[in-house]
Residue, then its C-alpha position, 0 to 999 in steps of 0.5 A: m500500500i502507498d504511504l499514506k502519510y507522505l500522500q497526506n503531507h505531499f498530497e500535490e507532489a504525490s498526485q503528480r507521480l500517481l497521475r503518471k502511473g495512470v490513476s485518475e484525477k477523480a480517484l485522487e479527488e476522492l482520496r483527498s476527500r477522505f482524508e479530509a473526512l478523517k481529519e474532521a472525525n478526528r477533530r470532533y473525537e479529540e474536542a470530545r475527549a478534551e471535554q470529557n477530561r475537563l469535566s471529569k476533573l470537576f468531580g474532585e472540585y465538586k466534592r471538596e465543595g460539597k456540590d451536587l454531582s448529579e448534573l455533572q454526572e448526567k453531562v459526563q454520561l452524555l459526553k461518554a456516548e458522544v465520545n464513543r460515537y466519534q470514535e466509531e466515526v474515526r474508525e470507519a473514516e480510517e477503514s474508508l480510506k484504507r479501502l480506497a488506498m488498497g486500490i491505488p497502485n505504487f509510486p513509480d521511481d522518479s527514474v522510470p520513464v514517463g509514458l502511456d503504454e508499452e509503446d513508450n517502454l525503453e529498450i536497454r540493450r539486445v543480447l545475442e543475435p537472432r539466427k538467420f534461417d534459410f527456410e521459413p521458421k514455423e510457429h511453436w504450435e505447428l512445431a509442438e503438434a509435429n513433434g508430439w510434444i504438446d497436445f492442445e485439443r486434449g488439454v481443452k478436453l481435460a479443462k477448457s480453452r487455454f490449458a495444454l497437455l505436455k507429453g514425451q519430450g515436451a513434458r521432460l523438456q519442461t521438467a528440465l528447464i525447471n531443474y536448470f532454472l533452480e540449479k542456477n538460481i541456487a548458485k546465485g545464492f537464492e535458497e529453494y522452496a517448495v510452497p503451497f499452491m493455494v494462499n488465503s486472501r490476506m496473502l494476496e492482499g499483501t502482495g497487491q493482487l487483492p482486492k484490485f485483480e480478484e477477477d483474474l484469480f481462481k478461488v476455491c469454492d467456500e473456502d478463503l483460498y485461491l490458487i496462486p497467480t505466481a510463486e511470488v505470493p507465498l514466497t513474499n508472505i513467508y514473512y507476513d507480519e514478522i520483524l526480521p533482524a537487519e543481519e539476516l537481510p537480505k532474504l533470497m528465495t526461489a521456487y518453481s510452482p504452477c501459476f493460475r490466471r483466469e486472464a480475464g482482461s486478454a479475451g482474444r489475445d494469443t488464443r493459440g498456443m502456449i503464450r497465454q494460459h490459464q495454467f503455466a509453469k514458472v520459476e520465481m525469484v523473491a528477495i526481502a531486502h534492506p532499503d540501502n541494498s534493494d537497487e543492487i539486488f534488483e540489478m542482480m536478479v535482472e542480469n540472472a534472468s538474462e544469464l539464463l536466456t544467454e546460456l540457453g542461446l536465446p537471443h533477448r532484450l532488456v526493456e525499461l517499462c514506462t510509468g503507464d506500463l508498470g505493474f500495479s505494485a511495481a515502483r520499477t520493472v525491467d522485462l526480458e523479451v525473448w526472440l520468437p522467429g515464428q512470430g518475428k517479434y520479441r515476447e515478454i518471458s520475464s519481468v523483474s520488479n522492485t516494489r520498494d516498500f509497497q508490499a511490506r507495508r501491506a503484509k507488514i514485513r519489518f526489520k529491526d534498525g536499532k531501536k526502530n522498526r522499518l519496512v523492508h523492500t521486496l523484489n520479485g522476477s521471473a527466472l524464467a516463465v517455463g512455457r514461453t522458454l519452451v516456445a522459444i526453444m522450439e522456434n529458435y532451435q527448429r530445423s528444416d526437417g521440423g525437428i528440434e535441437i536441444p540446447e546444450v546446457l539442458k542435455k544433462y537434464l534429459 
């Protein structure tokens, strides 16, 4: 959640930053209105409390002077009810402000390029040159079906559209990629976790998926449980409502998980193949960091994802997202986009984000800084999306006879 004290004390400055993130002026005016409502409720409550205290002190004077206490007692009782009412108004105003604030995205870093959408993103660099084919490269779904790696029709039969069935070498290659990614992440200092694939609503609020993106989640009927959209959610929330010793930071964590997303806002997009599925495999990196070190860790995570692609021999580029294309929780994001010759374009395969203290404030993750407790910074990134890596291997390593080569680094896993 955004820092409400900063927003209240520097409203104009904070508003300009949020406008760059795509927050409407109407939402900002509503925030201002709820700040004013809370301020007024607090004023009434404090004035009533002060009057209550003043009258309470008169009891001693009245007793010493032998005065009748009945009228004073009646006033105190009436004022007590008034104080309780104003206290409830303060609580309701605080809850109202918090509910609205939970739907407000994170502030973008000042260094993030200003823009409206992906067209305004900034390319940082390209890594590896795309292969020049002496034949017309096919798209991955043609290659997958021809080689018996993926059965799209039976995936739909088993579940519904946007589900696929991997088999044979396709299934083995997915497992090989998961093991390869985990092994490389562990070598970089990440500790491996095996996480639950369902979490409760508090965890999704902690990382920012709830309440704003509930329509993209698969909920378990009659339970406060949701299938995870990414391992970022359970990994980050391992330290939900905890205070960590500063010397234990950073916490570097990695996990494989299936990810489940309804893709409610992507109707008609990437309906063929493996690019946009309701269920997909991913290996995630998460860091719980000291604020002084989060930028350094961010760069390390970006480079780690890039190294994985480089070792696989997959051409890719690094792109700095503009303010309008940043995710809800992100203060800064670098996407890694892999080259797909069948499509003739770069497609996202990893997204590495620094959320600063946005998620930590929602999830109450702090560290002990001397006598004070401070919020940590949280970071997350794909290393990598397994299905899209499989797609990239099929398209970049295809042969003229329709077969597919296997990248050298994966052979030991097969």
